[in-house]
N, C-alpha and C positions, 0 to 999 in steps of 0.2 A: 595623527590621531587617530583615536583608541574609539572603538564599538565594540561592546562585548558581544562575541557570538561563540557560544560554547560549543559550536558543532564546527568550528574551522580555526583553529589555532593558527594558522597563517594568515589571517583577514588582519591581527596588528601591525606585522611587520608592511604588508601591505598595503596598509593605509597610511603607515607611518610615512614612506615614500611618494604620497598621494601628491604633496605638494612640489614634489621635483618633477612628477610626471605632468603636473599641469604645466610647470615651468619650460618643460622640452616641447609640450605640446604647442605651448604659445610661440615659441621660436620657429616653428615651420607653418602656421596656419594663416589662413587672410584674416583680415581686419576683423569682420564679423564675429570671427571665429575666436579670434582673441579676445575679443569684448565678451563674449559669452564665456570662455574660460576664465578671463581674469576677474569676473563678477562669480563665477564658481567658487574660484579661489577666497575671494572676500566673504563667501558667505560659508566656508569650511565651519567655523564654531555654530552656526546657525546648525547645519547637518548634526555637527556635534550634539548638541544639545537635543535635538528633535528625536536623534534616532539611537543615542546611547540605550542599550539593554532593550532595544527592539532587534535583535539579531534575526528572529524567523520572518521579521516583515522585511528586512533587507534580503537576507536569502531568499525568498519567494520572489521579489520584484527580480534579484540577480535571475531566479532560474525563468522567469519570463522575457528578459531579456535576452538569455539565450535562445530561448523559442521564437523569440521575435527575429532573431537573427541580428540585434543590436552589438555591435562592437563595444560600446562606449560602457567603461566599467563603472558599476553601480553606483560608487561613491560620487564621482565625476556627474553621474546624471541627474542624482537627487540634487546636487548642490547647484548644478546649473539650472535645472527646473524651479529650485527655488527662487535661486536670484534675480530669471527672467521673470518669473511671475510677480517678485515683489519691484522688482525695477517698472514694469507694465504697470502694476499697481499706482505706484507713486508718481508714474507720468500721467497715468488720469486724472488720479487725485491733484493734482499739481495742477492740471490744465483747468479742471472744475473751480478749485479753489482761487486761482487767479482771475477767472469769469465771475465768480461771486465778488470778489473784492472789487472787481471794475466795474460791476452793475450796481452792486448795491454800496460797496466800502465799510467803512470802519469807523463812526464817529470819534472823533477826540474832541473829550470833554473842553468846553470853554470858561475860562475863569481859572482854570486849575493852575496856569504857569503864565508868567508876563507874556505879552505879544510884541515885547521889542527883546531886542538884543540876545544876549544868552537865552532867554526864555523861546526865542523862535527856534533856537538851535535845540534844547530839550524838548518842545513841542514834536518836531519832527525827529529827533531821537524816540520820544515814546511812541509817537506814529509808527516807524519801523518796528520798533519792538512788538508793539501791538497786532500788526501785521504779520509778523515773524511767529509770535505765539499761534496765531488764529491758524497761520499755514501747517504749523508744526502738529496741533490736535487735530485738524482737519484730516492730514496726510495718514495720521497714525493707522484709523481703519481701515483706509485704501491700501494700505502697506501689509496689513495681516490679512485682508480678503486677497490680495494679488498672492501672497504667499502660500496661502491655503490652496488658489487656486492654479497654481505653479506644481503645488504638490498632486492634486487630483490629477489635473494634466498626466503628471508625470507615471503617476498609477495606469492609467487608463489609454494612454500612446500606444504603449507595445501591444492592446487587446487587438487593434486593427490592422497590424501585422500577422499575428498570432491568427488571426479569424482567416485572413487571407492565403497564408501558407496552410493551415488545415485543410481548410477547402480544396486548395489546388492538389495538395498529398493525396489526399482522399480522392478526387478525380481520376489522377493517374498511378493511383498504386495498384490496380489489375494489368496495367499495359506494364509496371516496372516489375512485376514478379513474374510476367510473361516472359517479360526480355529477360530477366535472370535464370530461369528454366530451361529458354532455349539456348542459353550459354552454358550452363550447366549440362545438357545433353550432348551440347557439342563436345565436351570434355574440359571446359575450365575448371580449376579448383576455384571456394570459395572467396579466397582474397582477388584473386583476377577478374572474379564477377562483379566483387565490389567495385572494384576500380574501375571495370568496362561503365556499372551505372553512374559512379561519380564523375566521370568524363561524359556524362549525357546530358548536361543541363541544358544544351539547346533543345533537347527533347524532352526530358523528363522534369525540367524546372525547379522546383524544390524540393522535391524529393531526392533528384539528383544530388543537392546541398546537403541534404543529413547525410547523406554517402561520402560525400566530399570530405564532411568533417571526421566520417570514421578513417576513412585512409589517411587524414592529414594526422590524425591521431598515431597512428600507428608508424609513419614514415618519418615524420618529424619529433613527435614525443617521444618515442619508443616505447610505446604503449601498445601492451598484446591485445590480441584482434579480439578475443573475450571481453575485456575491460572496454573496448572502445564501442563494442556492439552495445554493452550495457549503457555508457553514458550518452550514447545517441538516443537508446532507448527511453531515456530518464528525460531527456533534454526536448525531445521531438515533441513539437505542437500536435500531431495526430496522434491520436489513440491507437487508430488502428494500424500505423506503422509501426508504432510502440509495441503491440501484440504481435506482430509479424516478426518483430526482431528477435524479441524474447523467446519466441517460439523456434525460431532458427537457431538462438544459441545453445536451448534445450538438446535440440538435436544434434548440432556440432559437438558438444560436451558429452554426449551419451554417444559419440561414435556411430549416430546412425545414417542413413541414406541422405544424402542433402536432396539429390534429385527427385527422388520419392517425395519428400517434404515438400519441395517446389513444386510437384506437379499435382498434387494434392490441392497445396494452397492456390494454385492457380487456377484448379475448378473452383475452387471454394470462391475466389474473386471473381470469374465470372458468372457463378449464380447469383453471388451478390450485386453486381452489376445488372444482371437479368430482373431482379427483382426492383432494384433502385428503379431502372427503367419503366418497367410496369406502373409502378407508385406515380413517376412523372407523367406518363400518359394520361393514367385514370384521373390525375391533378390536373391535366391540361383539358380532358373532357368535362370536368367540373366548370373549370374556367370558362368555356365555350357556352355552358347554359348561363353563366354568370353574365356573359356578355350580350346575352338575347335582353336581359334583365336592364344592364347598362344602356343598351340601345333603344328601349322603350321609355325610359324615362326620361329622356328630353322630348320625347314625341307627346308623352302625357302633359309636361309643363308648357307645351307648345301649344297643344290645343286649348289647356284651361285658361292658360293668357290671351288666346284668340277669342273663347266665348267671352270672357272678362271685359275683352275689348268692345263687343257686340254690345254687350250691356249697358256700356257706358263707363267704364271703370278701365281706362286705356292703361298700361304698363308697360310702357316702351322701353325704360331700363331693363325691365325683368326680362321683355326679349332678346333684348340685345347681349345680356348677359348670360342667357340660355346657351344663345347659337354661338358665339363668340369664345364664350368662357367655359360653360359645364361642360359643353360638348365634347370640347378637346380635351378638358380637364379628366373628363371617365376615361376616355380611351388611354390617356397616359397613367391612368392608376392602374388600368387594365395591363397596360404592356410594363408598368414597374412589378406587377404581380406575379406577371409571368417571368420576368426577368429574376425575379429571385428565385424561382422554381426552377427554372432552366438549367443544366450542365452545360457550362458553355467547355470547348474544347480548348485543350491546355496547351502552351505552347503556340509560338509562330509558324511552323513548319518549314524553320531554317535550319541548316546544318552548318556546323563550324568545321572548316577545312580541316585534316587530318595534321597537317604540316604546318596549321597558324598562317598559312599563305591568303591572300585576299582572291584569289581567284576565282574561288567559287562561292563567293558570296554574292547574290543576286544584286546588282545595283543599278538605279534608276539616274536620271541626270540631276535631280538634286542632292544624289548622296553620291559622291564619288570615291568612298571606301577607303582605301590606306592612303590615297592624297591627300583626303581630308584631314586622318588621323597625323600624318607628317607636317602637314601645316600648322595644326592646331598645337602641333609641339614646339614646332620653330619657325613663329609666322612672320620671322623677318629674315628669312632665307631665299633669295633673289630666286637661286637654281628650282626650289619648290615651286614658288609662282608660277615659273613658266612650265613646269610640268601639270600643274595642276589648269593652266588656261589651257593646253595642249589637251589635256585627259578630257575639257569638258569641251573643247572643239569638236574631238572624235565621238563623245557621245550624241552630242548635237547634230553630227553627221548622220550617225545611226538611226537616231529618230528620226530624222526628215527623210531617211531612204526608206525604211518601214514605218508610218507611223501607227498603221491599224496594228500590227502586229503588239508595238510598245502600249497600246490602250487595250488592246486582249489581256495584257498581263497586269496593267495599272488602271482599271476602267473608271476610277476617281478622276484621274486626270482630263475626262471630259470635260470636267468641271471648266478647266482652263480655255477650252473653245466655245463650250457652249454657253457660258456666261455673259461673254461680252458680244457674242451674236443676239441672244436674246434682248440685250441692252439696247443694242442696234437696232432690232425689229423693233421693239417699244418705241424708240424715237421715229423711227418713219412713219408708224401710226399714228404717233403724236404729230407730226407735222401734217401728215395728209388730213388730219381730224377725224378719223377711223378711233382711236383712243381719246376720252374726253376725260381729263384729270379734275373731276369737281364730284361731288357729293348726290349732287341733284341730277346729273348724266346717269350717276352709277344707280340709282332708286330708279328713275323713268325709263330707262333701257338696261333691267338687270342683266337679262341675259346677253346680250351682245358684249357691253361692257364688263360684264363678269368674265365672257367668254378670252376679252381682250386682256384682262389685267391679271386674272387667276389660271385661266385655260391655256393660252398660247406660250408664256414663260414655263408653266410646268410642264409642258408637252417637249419644249423646245430642249429644256435642262433634263427632264428626266427620262426621256426616252432613250437617248443616245445611251447616257448612266445602266438604263435596265438593259439594254442591246448586248453590251460589252458585260457585264456583271453577269448575265444571263449565258452568255458565251463562256465565259469562264467557268462559271460553276459545270456547263456541261462537259467542259475539256476535264475539269478536275472527276467528274462522274464517270468519264469515260474511261480514265485512269485507273479509279477504285473499283470501277464493276469487274475488270477481268484479273485484277490483281491477286485472286488467292488461286485461280486457275495458272497464272505464269507463275505462281511461287510454287505450285506442284509441278507444274511443266519442267523448273529449274531443278525441283529435288529430284524426281523422277533421272534426269538427265546425269545430274552428280552421281546417284546412285549405280550408273552403269560403269562406272571410273572416269567420267570426263570431268576436267579439272573446272572451275568455278566459269572461267572467261568463255569456254570451250561451252559450257552449260547456255550461257549467256546466249550464245551465238545460233544455238539450235533453237532455243525457246524464241526468239525472234524472226527466224526464218519463217516464212509463209504465216504469220501472225497479222491480219490488217488489223488488229487493233493498235489504239494509240501507244499503249504498254509495249507491245512488240516491237513497233516501228522505235521507240526509244530505246529498246535492249539491242536493238540493232546498230543505232547510232553511239551506244557506249561501248560496244564490241570493238567498229571501227575505231574511235577515240584511244581506246586503250592500244590497239594492235599499232596506231603511228606514234607510243611512247608516252600517252599520259598514263598515270598512274591510277590505279581502278578505284581506289578510294576518294582520289579526288574529281573523277569523272562522276561518279554516283553523288556527290554532294552538289557537284556544278547542276546535275538533272534535277534533283530534287529541289535545288534553290530556285528553278525556273518556276516552278508550281506552287510551292509553300505549302503542301499540303500535311498536316500534324500525322494521320495515318500513315503515309507514304513515307514520311520522315522516320517515323517509329521502324518500320519494315528495312529500308536503309541502315539506320544506324544497327540493325543488328546484324545485317548483313556485313556491312564495314566493319564492327568489330569480330563477328566469328571469322572471317577470312583473314585475320591478322594472324591466328595462331594456327588454322588448317585450312588444309583446301579440300577436306571433306564434309562437306556441312549438309549430307544429307538429312541427318535427324534434327537440325537446327530450321532447316529450310520447311521441314514436314512439319515441325513444331510451328512455325512462323505460318504458315499455309491455314494450318488449324485455327490458330486465334484469329487470321484475318476472314475466317468462314463464320465464325462467331461472331465477328464484327460486321458481316454481311448481313447475317440473319436480326441483329438488333437495327440497324440501320432501315431494312426492309421492314419489319414491325413498325418502325416509327414513322417512315415515309404513309404506310397504310393507314394508320390511327388518326397522322396529322392532317391528312387530307379531309376525314370528315370535317376536323374543328374548321378548316379552310372552307368548306360547305356551309357549314353552320353559320360564318360570319359572313359569306355571301349571301346565303339566303336572308339573314336579319338586314343586311344593307339594302337589297332590292325591296324588302317591306317597307323599310324605314322610306326609301323613294316614293314606292305605291301610296304611301299615308300621305306624305307632303302633298303630293301631283292631287290626290283626292280633295286635300284639305283646300287646296288652293282653287280648283276649278268648280267644285260641287259643293263641300259643304258650308262655305260661308253665303254662298248664292241662296240655299234652301234655308239656312237659319234664317235669314233676312225676309224670306218669302213668308217663312211659316209665321215670323212675330207680325209682318206687314199684314195678312191676311186675318189676325184675329181681331172680333172686334172689341177686344177689353185690353188690346194690348197697343203702348204707343210704337211708330216706328222708331228703330232703335239703329243707330251707323256706327261706323267705327270709332266714334268720338274724335281726340286727338291724332289718330293714326292713320295714316295715308296707305288705302290699299295696296299701291306700287311699294310703299317701305315691308309690307307683310309679303307679297309676291318676290322682293328680293331676300329675305331673311330666308322663306323658304328655299329655294336656289342654293343662298349660303349654308345652310344647315346641312342640307344635301351632299356640297361639295366638300365639306369639313368632313363630313362622316365618310363620305367614298376616300377620300386621301388616308385618315387614319384607320379605317378598316382593312384598307389595301396594306400597309404600313404592318397592320398586327398580322393579317394574315401570313406575310414572309416571315415575319418573328417568331412567328407560333411554329412555322416549319423547318425552318432553317437555322433560326438563332439570330440570323443575319437582317437591319431594317430592309437593305439594298433589295434583299429577294422579294419585297413587297412592292417594289415598284412597280412591276407589270401588272400587278393586282390593280394598285391606287391608278394606273393610266388607263386601266380597262372601266374602272367603276366612275372616274371623271367623264369617259365618252360616254359612258352610258347616261350618266344624269345629264349633259348636255344634250343629247339625243334625244332624251325622253322629253326636257323641257320644249326644247324647238319642235318635236312632232305634235304634243298635245298644244302649242301654240296654234300649228299649221291647223289641226283638227278641230279646235273649240275657240282659237280666234278667229 
């Protein structure tokens, strides 16, 4: 196959082997992959016809596939997209055509052929021919449309991967540069630093994948490191990483000081992160002001609709839509806007073991780690089934021995207990007649029935989840709060000539903080024969904190080359201190956003209470005392329905506002459960109190 490409003389020979590559892939693929590959092979002539002489387009798409880390060759990728698009277009068109024929039918002229003998056969043949021609003409535009759609999807699809990879690399690049600087300070040369970053995919994600390409070209393709750095700088989707690698290559080529360059670049990246966080916090403050407007809008709609009801123009549907659709939709739009602006922490916080063993990976009952892996590879092996059963029994016994400890680590598993308990409680309330599953009861007894059907399930499910999530968050905070000071203690102990293990023991002594006790535990485990790298990974994977994982990864890589880590630990402590400053500033400024949201919710509840207890009665009295005005009632709206809608509006807003508070503060919706519980409790207590006082 030939596609003219003036900038790549090897493409012709590569395309000549295209069919052979497809044949080999077909032999070792699954059924759906074989089907797609066979279709792409059939569409090779279409590919040649469309892209002959369009080498620039093909080369640009090839570059985008490389940036997206999609390993499919561009020729196979385009042929496959054209084939699948055309196939789906024909399938859709054929289905619609058969439907049209079945419903409308194609008339056959009467009297053209005899209605006996061979005439009937000829008539049937003409009918089949007419239907076939109709379907062919009908399918043609659908086939073309499907082909163009497949081509458009093929061009657009890599953009999704490129965007996510660019965003993740941009978020983690300051940490990568700091990691490289710390290792360079510790005495590693450039190639070893590149290899250390490449081996840290569990910590640095897509940035480490870019360095893996660099090290693979050097190790397996006999490419010199300068050319490898140039190739990565050309194909990476991140402009920031490309610029960093280009500047790094200039320093290496000129024989400059690599450590000095990395120090300068680290300072630049940290300053850039400060500016980015300042802009983010300013944006969140602007969103906080916008949230007040979003809170006021449903209130205005409710007031206007209630006044319209008083004047005889009842809009029950609009009231229902405002409370049950508009109110949560506005909160969802706000969360979506904040989520686009927020910068998530990159990585899961897990570290891979240094020797590819499975002992360091934190495992729960649903995931049995290496046992599951081998069982998937050899499903018919009876010995593996016995091992799997024994491992599951052991995990369940550990869980039953300390269920609270398991739930501290995995708060989401509280749902396995609270959801059945909630269903059981509701069933008991239903049997006793307290909970009435009818619309009339909910309208007439809005407070009691709303508490039974909304409050009780929410409090039973959300409270344990919030408690365990908050406990885990505080545990994480207690570890990171002393991380900087403990790193400095390690550096000082190592500077006196103490080896790393002894420095860990000295740092853990007389240290009442959680991290100090963990360091003492690490020392004891290593003293009893475990390797330091494996123990560090075990410790990290119990907590799964991305920030802690980056510090331990640095320590793990640095101690592989030397036991004198004073400079490395000092640099890590400096970087950790900067991270402390950033997080402290974020906590301070996001508290203001939480306060704004809480105040807006209280105003929301207060307005609804006044609307229910005072506003309507006052309007009716004023209209009734006027000599020229007729007495106006609620029209078709039951006052009990209005009371229920006010209560439900406050409950929906309370739940949404609580989750928004947690998301703005930490980036996790579960962190807002405590606020949502408090807001719903305030709502129920306020309605009950007003009912007692004015009822």
